Kinemage of the C-alpha trace (Angstrom):
@kinemage 1
@onewidth
@group {chain A} dominant
@subgroup {mainchain}
@vectorlist {calphas} color= white
{ca met a 1} P 84.319 50.807 -23.417
{ca thr a 2} L 86.975 48.649 -25.003
{ca arg a 3} L 89.367 49.382 -22.138
{ca ser a 4} L 86.773 48.317 -19.565
{ca leu a 5} L 86.198 45.100 -21.436
{ca leu a 6} L 89.904 44.437 -21.696
{ca ser a 7} L 90.241 44.826 -17.949
{ca arg a 8} L 87.865 41.862 -17.507
{ca leu a 9} L 89.958 39.504 -19.663
{ca pro a 10} L 92.480 37.017 -18.220
{ca his a 11} L 95.665 38.683 -16.956
{ca trp a 12} L 97.921 36.346 -18.908
{ca leu a 13} L 96.731 37.500 -22.329
{ca pro a 14} L 99.492 39.383 -24.244
{ca phe a 15} L 97.991 42.860 -24.210
{ca pro a 16} L 97.655 45.704 -21.719
{ca his a 17} L 94.726 45.722 -19.326
{ca arg a 18} L 93.425 47.851 -16.509
{ca gly a 19} L 92.806 46.577 -12.999
{ca gly a 20} L 92.906 42.952 -11.946
{ca gly a 21} L 92.352 40.169 -14.463
{ca ala a 22} L 89.138 38.180 -14.438
{ca pro a 23} L 88.137 34.965 -16.160
{ca ile a 24} L 86.000 35.097 -19.273
{ca val a 25} L 83.314 33.057 -17.559
{ca pro a 26} L 82.493 34.551 -14.119
{ca glu a 27} L 83.080 32.015 -11.363
{ca arg a 28} L 80.302 33.225 -9.024
{ca ser a 29} L 77.563 34.121 -11.447
{ca val a 30} L 73.929 33.324 -10.732
{ca ala a 31} L 73.810 31.064 -13.786
{ca gly a 32} L 76.885 29.170 -12.553
{ca arg a 33} L 75.392 28.590 -9.089
{ca thr a 34} L 72.102 27.473 -10.613
{ca leu a 35} L 73.869 25.063 -12.962
{ca leu a 36} L 75.924 23.696 -10.059
{ca leu a 37} L 72.745 23.004 -8.097
{ca leu a 38} L 71.101 21.397 -11.108
{ca ile a 39} L 74.080 19.153 -11.845
{ca thr a 40} L 74.240 18.165 -8.172
{ca ile a 41} L 70.584 17.116 -8.284
{ca met a 42} L 71.057 15.232 -11.560
{ca ser a 43} L 74.152 13.499 -10.214
{ca phe a 44} L 72.285 12.525 -7.051
{ca leu a 45} L 69.392 11.076 -9.058
{ca ser a 46} L 71.791 9.219 -11.354
{ca ala a 47} L 73.737 7.760 -8.441
{ca val a 48} L 70.569 6.731 -6.562
{ca thr a 49} L 69.140 5.099 -9.698
{ca leu a 50} L 72.398 3.295 -10.404
{ca gly a 51} L 72.716 2.179 -6.790
{ca gly a 52} L 69.130 0.907 -6.773
{ca val a 53} L 69.778 -1.097 -9.925
{ca val a 54} L 72.899 -2.617 -8.373
{ca leu a 55} L 71.048 -3.535 -5.167
{ca val a 56} L 68.138 -5.197 -6.966
{ca gln a 57} L 70.482 -6.997 -9.361
{ca lys a 58} L 72.578 -8.365 -6.488
{ca ser a 59} L 69.460 -9.492 -4.624
{ca ala a 60} L 68.078 -11.176 -7.734
{ca ile a 61} L 71.341 -13.040 -8.283
{ca ala a 62} L 71.328 -14.194 -4.664
{ca trp a 63} L 67.682 -15.302 -4.936
{ca ser a 64} L 68.346 -17.182 -8.152
{ca ala a 65} L 71.356 -18.946 -6.635
{ca asp a 66} L 69.378 -19.969 -3.536
{ca val a 67} L 66.390 -21.149 -5.542
{ca gly a 68} L 68.620 -23.031 -7.966
{ca arg a 69} L 70.172 -25.040 -5.137
{ca glu a 70} L 66.862 -26.309 -3.816
{ca met a 71} L 64.087 -28.548 -5.136
{ca thr a 72} L 60.845 -29.668 -3.573
{ca ile a 73} L 59.153 -33.052 -3.689
{ca gln a 74} L 55.413 -32.795 -3.111
{ca ile a 75} L 53.506 -35.874 -2.021
{ca arg a 76} L 49.739 -35.616 -2.239
{ca pro a 77} L 47.522 -37.755 -0.020
{ca val a 78} L 46.378 -40.877 -1.899
{ca glu a 79} L 43.818 -43.319 -0.578
{ca gly a 80} L 45.478 -46.543 0.497
{ca glu a 81} L 48.954 -45.014 0.742
{ca val a 82} L 50.799 -44.399 4.008
{ca met a 83} L 52.080 -40.815 3.945
{ca glu a 84} L 54.937 -41.327 6.406
{ca ser a 85} L 56.200 -44.330 4.455
{ca asn a 86} L 56.090 -42.384 1.187
{ca leu a 87} L 57.966 -39.519 2.822
{ca arg a 88} L 60.755 -41.816 3.995
{ca thr a 89} L 60.985 -43.380 0.528
{ca ala a 90} L 61.151 -39.972 -1.147
{ca val a 91} L 63.889 -38.815 1.225
{ca ser a 92} L 65.872 -41.991 0.575
{ca leu a 93} L 65.530 -41.664 -3.209
{ca ala a 94} L 66.609 -38.017 -3.076
{ca gln a 95} L 69.634 -38.703 -0.886
{ca thr a 96} L 70.909 -41.432 -3.222
{ca thr a 97} L 70.611 -39.175 -6.286
{ca pro a 98} L 73.953 -37.865 -7.644
{ca gly a 99} L 74.478 -34.169 -6.913
{ca val a 100} L 72.120 -34.044 -3.922
{ca ala a 101} L 73.636 -32.736 -0.689
{ca gly a 102} L 70.726 -33.653 1.558
{ca ala a 103} L 66.970 -34.054 1.863
{ca arg a 104} L 64.475 -33.874 4.688
{ca ala a 105} L 60.713 -34.099 5.035
{ca leu a 106} L 58.874 -31.144 6.550
{ca thr a 107} L 56.876 -31.967 9.656
{ca ile a 108} L 53.106 -31.577 9.681
{ca glu a 109} L 53.527 -28.430 11.770
{ca glu a 110} L 55.913 -26.926 9.217
{ca ser a 111} L 53.554 -27.811 6.384
{ca gln a 112} L 50.660 -26.149 8.173
{ca ala a 113} L 52.790 -23.058 8.821
{ca leu a 114} L 53.359 -22.710 5.084
{ca leu a 115} L 49.596 -22.400 4.588
{ca glu a 116} L 49.060 -19.717 7.235
{ca pro a 117} L 49.792 -16.729 4.931
{ca trp a 118} L 46.891 -17.865 2.692
{ca leu a 119} L 44.511 -19.452 5.198
{ca gly a 120} L 45.292 -17.338 8.248
{ca ala a 121} L 46.728 -18.272 11.614
{ca gly a 122} L 44.897 -20.273 14.258
{ca leu a 123} L 43.119 -22.706 11.932
{ca asp a 124} L 43.013 -26.375 12.910
{ca leu a 125} L 44.269 -28.254 9.860
{ca ser a 126} L 44.679 -31.603 11.594
{ca ala a 127} L 41.470 -32.955 10.054
{ca ile a 128} L 42.495 -31.957 6.528
{ca ala a 129} L 44.746 -34.186 4.446
{ca ile a 130} L 47.261 -31.645 3.175
{ca pro a 131} L 50.183 -32.423 0.838
{ca arg a 132} L 53.555 -33.010 2.451
{ca leu a 133} L 56.846 -31.651 1.213
{ca val a 134} L 60.407 -32.940 1.042
{ca val a 135} L 63.066 -30.247 0.687
{ca val a 136} L 66.036 -31.345 -1.430
{ca gln a 137} L 69.329 -29.426 -1.195
{ca leu a 138} L 71.671 -29.688 -4.181
{ca ala a 139} L 75.441 -29.747 -3.839
{ca asp a 140} L 75.856 -28.521 -7.425
{ca pro a 141} L 72.813 -27.773 -9.599
{ca gly a 142} L 74.835 -28.535 -12.716
{ca asp a 143} L 75.825 -32.052 -11.567
{ca ala a 144} L 72.481 -33.094 -10.060
{ca asp a 145} L 70.776 -35.903 -11.957
{ca ile a 146} L 67.256 -34.473 -11.826
{ca glu a 147} L 65.919 -36.773 -14.521
{ca gln a 148} L 66.944 -39.834 -12.515
{ca leu a 149} L 65.174 -38.504 -9.434
{ca gln a 150} L 62.024 -37.799 -11.452
{ca arg a 151} L 62.027 -41.363 -12.800
{ca asn a 152} L 62.533 -42.855 -9.344
{ca leu a 153} L 59.708 -40.757 -7.864
{ca gln a 154} L 57.242 -42.352 -10.274
{ca ala a 155} L 57.254 -45.337 -7.906
{ca ile a 156} L 55.556 -43.170 -5.253
{ca lys a 157} L 51.896 -42.457 -5.915
{ca gly a 158} L 51.028 -38.772 -5.705
{ca ala a 159} L 54.674 -37.637 -5.779
{ca ser a 160} L 55.881 -34.802 -8.029
{ca leu a 161} L 59.141 -32.849 -8.293
{ca asp a 162} L 59.303 -29.054 -8.451
{ca thr a 163} L 62.681 -27.747 -9.646
{ca his a 164} L 61.649 -24.082 -9.098
{ca ala a 165} L 62.631 -23.302 -12.690
{ca ala a 166} L 59.579 -21.065 -13.096
{ca trp a 167} L 60.601 -19.024 -10.046
{ca arg a 168} L 64.118 -18.597 -11.378
{ca gln a 169} L 62.797 -17.438 -14.732
{ca gln a 170} L 60.536 -14.881 -13.054
{ca leu a 171} L 63.408 -13.606 -10.919
{ca asn a 172} L 65.686 -13.241 -13.938
{ca thr a 173} L 62.921 -11.480 -15.862
{ca met a 174} L 62.327 -9.088 -12.976
{ca ala a 175} L 66.034 -8.336 -12.645
{ca gly a 176} L 66.326 -7.685 -16.370
{ca thr a 177} L 63.307 -5.381 -16.270
{ca val a 178} L 64.802 -3.409 -13.378
{ca val a 179} L 68.127 -3.039 -15.196
{ca val a 180} L 66.484 -1.867 -18.421
{ca ser a 181} L 64.224 0.540 -16.517
{ca gly a 182} L 67.206 1.924 -14.627
{ca leu a 183} L 69.134 2.462 -17.855
{ca leu a 184} L 66.167 4.280 -19.367
{ca val a 185} L 65.922 6.531 -16.315
{ca leu a 186} L 69.660 7.235 -16.492
{ca gly a 187} L 69.268 8.071 -20.170
{ca leu a 188} L 66.483 10.548 -19.431
{ca ile a 189} L 68.536 12.142 -16.657
{ca gly a 190} L 71.470 12.423 -19.045
{ca val a 191} L 69.320 14.099 -21.702
{ca ala a 192} L 67.934 16.553 -19.147
{ca thr a 193} L 71.464 17.322 -17.941
{ca val a 194} L 72.716 17.956 -21.472
{ca leu a 195} L 69.812 20.290 -22.210
{ca ala a 196} L 70.443 22.228 -19.001
{ca ile a 197} L 74.135 22.594 -19.852
{ca ile a 198} L 73.289 23.788 -23.358
{ca phe a 199} L 70.921 26.465 -22.074
{ca ala a 200} L 73.394 27.544 -19.374
{ca thr a 201} L 76.251 27.733 -21.882
{ca arg a 202} L 74.277 29.747 -24.385
{ca gly a 203} L 73.139 32.047 -21.597
{ca ala a 204} L 76.738 32.567 -20.486
{ca met a 205} L 77.769 33.253 -24.080
{ca ala a 206} L 74.991 35.802 -24.518
{ca ser a 207} L 75.836 37.613 -21.274
{ca asn a 208} L 79.524 37.753 -22.190
{ca arg a 209} L 79.016 38.568 -25.852
{ca glu a 210} L 80.992 41.825 -25.673
{ca ile a 211} L 83.999 40.070 -24.159
{ca val a 212} L 83.865 37.420 -26.871
{ca asp a 213} L 83.808 40.157 -29.531
{ca val a 214} L 86.916 41.763 -28.012
{ca leu a 215} L 88.671 38.406 -27.945
{ca his a 216} L 87.895 37.961 -31.623
{ca phe a 217} L 89.158 41.504 -32.243
{ca ile a 218} L 92.572 40.741 -30.729
{ca gly a 219} L 92.816 37.467 -32.656
{ca ala a 220} L 91.582 34.823 -30.199
{ca ser a 221} L 90.359 31.710 -31.966
{ca asn a 222} L 87.053 29.938 -31.414
{ca lys a 223} L 89.052 26.997 -30.061
{ca phe a 224} L 90.570 29.179 -27.335
{ca ile a 225} L 87.216 30.658 -26.329
{ca ala a 226} L 85.579 27.227 -26.279
{ca gly a 227} L 88.432 25.981 -24.091
{ca glu a 228} L 87.792 28.739 -21.555
{ca phe a 229} L 84.143 27.780 -21.286
{ca gln a 230} L 85.002 24.084 -21.204
{ca gly a 231} L 87.384 24.592 -18.284
{ca arg a 232} L 84.783 26.515 -16.281
{ca phe a 233} L 82.002 24.014 -16.938
{ca leu a 234} L 84.339 21.097 -16.237
{ca ser a 235} L 84.910 22.580 -12.784
{ca ile a 236} L 81.155 22.936 -12.256
{ca gly a 237} L 80.616 19.351 -13.419
{ca leu a 238} L 83.250 17.985 -11.049
{ca gln a 239} L 81.827 19.874 -8.091
{ca gly a 240} L 78.228 18.933 -8.856
{ca gly a 241} L 79.085 15.307 -9.587
{ca leu a 242} L 81.064 14.952 -6.361
{ca leu a 243} L 78.316 16.550 -4.264
{ca gly a 244} L 75.646 14.382 -5.887
{ca ala a 245} L 77.639 11.170 -5.365
{ca leu a 246} L 78.310 12.000 -1.706
{ca leu a 247} L 74.644 12.775 -1.116
{ca ala a 248} L 73.658 9.478 -2.769
{ca ala a 249} L 76.061 7.502 -0.562
{ca leu a 250} L 74.649 9.289 2.491
{ca phe a 251} L 71.129 8.513 1.267
{ca phe a 252} L 71.786 4.773 1.086
{ca leu a 253} L 73.430 4.849 4.501
{ca leu a 254} L 70.485 6.655 6.082
{ca ile a 255} L 67.799 4.618 4.314
{ca gly a 256} L 69.531 1.381 5.309
{ca thr a 257} L 69.578 2.483 8.946
{ca ala a 258} L 65.969 3.679 8.834
{ca ala a 259} L 64.747 0.463 7.208
{ca gly a 260} L 65.815 -1.536 10.254
{ca ser a 261} L 64.629 0.852 12.947
{ca val a 262} L 61.516 2.577 11.572
{ca leu a 263} L 59.729 -0.019 9.428
{ca pro a 264} L 57.809 -2.900 11.039
{ca thr a 265} L 59.462 -6.296 11.065
{ca glu a 266} L 57.328 -7.661 8.213
{ca ala a 267} L 57.966 -4.610 6.043
{ca thr a 268} L 61.687 -4.740 6.806
{ca thr a 269} L 61.789 -8.360 5.695
{ca gln a 270} L 60.033 -7.587 2.413
{ca val a 271} L 62.272 -4.598 1.720
{ca gly a 272} L 65.302 -6.730 2.538
{ca tyr a 273} L 64.241 -9.300 -0.036
{ca val a 274} L 64.265 -6.626 -2.743
{ca phe a 275} L 67.199 -4.401 -1.764
{ca gly a 276} L 69.264 -6.663 0.475
{ca gly a 277} L 69.499 -4.247 3.415
{ca phe a 278} L 70.658 -1.365 1.176
{ca val a 279} L 74.276 -2.524 1.403
{ca leu a 280} L 75.951 -1.280 -1.782
{ca gly a 281} L 79.200 -3.177 -1.433
{ca ile a 282} L 82.415 -2.364 -3.294
{ca asp a 283} L 80.848 -2.694 -6.749
{ca gly a 284} L 77.974 -0.368 -5.859
{ca ile a 285} L 80.350 2.259 -4.450
{ca ile a 286} L 82.485 2.041 -7.586
{ca phe a 287} L 79.448 2.592 -9.828
{ca ile a 288} L 78.374 5.619 -7.778
{ca ala a 289} L 81.924 7.026 -7.861
{ca leu a 290} L 81.952 6.696 -11.656
{ca val a 291} L 79.085 9.183 -11.793
{ca val a 292} L 81.521 11.994 -10.916
{ca pro a 293} L 83.876 11.740 -13.939
{ca val a 294} L 81.027 10.882 -16.299
{ca ile a 295} L 79.036 13.985 -15.294
{ca ala a 296} L 82.162 16.156 -15.435
{ca val a 297} L 83.143 14.969 -18.909
{ca leu a 298} L 79.551 15.274 -20.125
{ca thr a 299} L 79.393 18.839 -18.840
{ca ala a 300} L 82.730 19.858 -20.354
{ca val a 301} L 82.151 18.280 -23.764
{ca thr a 302} L 78.602 19.606 -24.043
{ca ser a 303} L 79.670 23.153 -23.165
{ca arg a 304} L 82.558 23.074 -25.633
{ca leu a 305} L 80.406 21.833 -28.506
{ca thr a 306} L 77.711 24.372 -27.633
{ca val a 307} L 80.218 27.245 -27.647
{ca arg a 308} L 81.733 26.159 -30.960
{ca arg a 309} L 78.297 25.917 -32.521
{ca tyr a 310} L 77.254 29.284 -31.060
{ca leu a 311} L 80.364 31.008 -32.387
{ca ser a 312} L 79.922 29.419 -35.802
{ca glu a 313} L 76.358 30.685 -36.002
{ca ala a 314} L 77.375 34.182 -34.863
{ca ser a 315} L 80.270 34.555 -37.284
């Protein structure tokens, strides 16, 4: 029996053996294939989660920048006031404010179009005195003298300035929530991956217990045995991480193509607001690529620590 076990040990060990050498951890075992599939799935989920976080974060930053460069002056109808005159005055005051790149009053048709999502299309709003808006574009939000503009607008009855600060705060809160949620999901995936590696490692140790006993008999240290398992599981982690990352990149490519050709125009627009057309960019690709070494190192370290602990308990 000992001779048959010795024949399964690596050929480079300094003792006689029969037949061809074989690694301590079988390369094509059922447990190894199952672990490879599991790590591939976990890597795919990690990469998709990380890519989704990057997409939403980039969109939120773009939204915040756009909103921060625009303000709105609202002029409500006031009895005795001429709306067109107040609009021209508001535009003039905005254009003379430091830090303002330009300002223009929305036409009555544009103002009515803004109400269509709430009131429906086809309504005749000509008989209703609706507020009018002046859109103010800022050259640099940090240099714009908003307080001066607010003071000057007090001369116009029914005029008020909306800096969109509330919208920016909501966007930043949403982006922060998405990032935290994504990190929590990644943490759960990592915990599940570690547990799977632990069970797979202990299963491999149990199935190769006789070989481990022979290695101990000829003087092999726990460090050497743990290194053998670490090398095998590192290979599985690299393969699974690479497959998962490639599948995630393919997923974003396919979903980006499908979003523009399958979804209706309105749905495509809404999805584009959130995910920005599913274009990862260089930073997104880098984050997805980092999944490969992280998964590989996690797999190798977890297997090594599990083997050392298993051998310590068995000795």
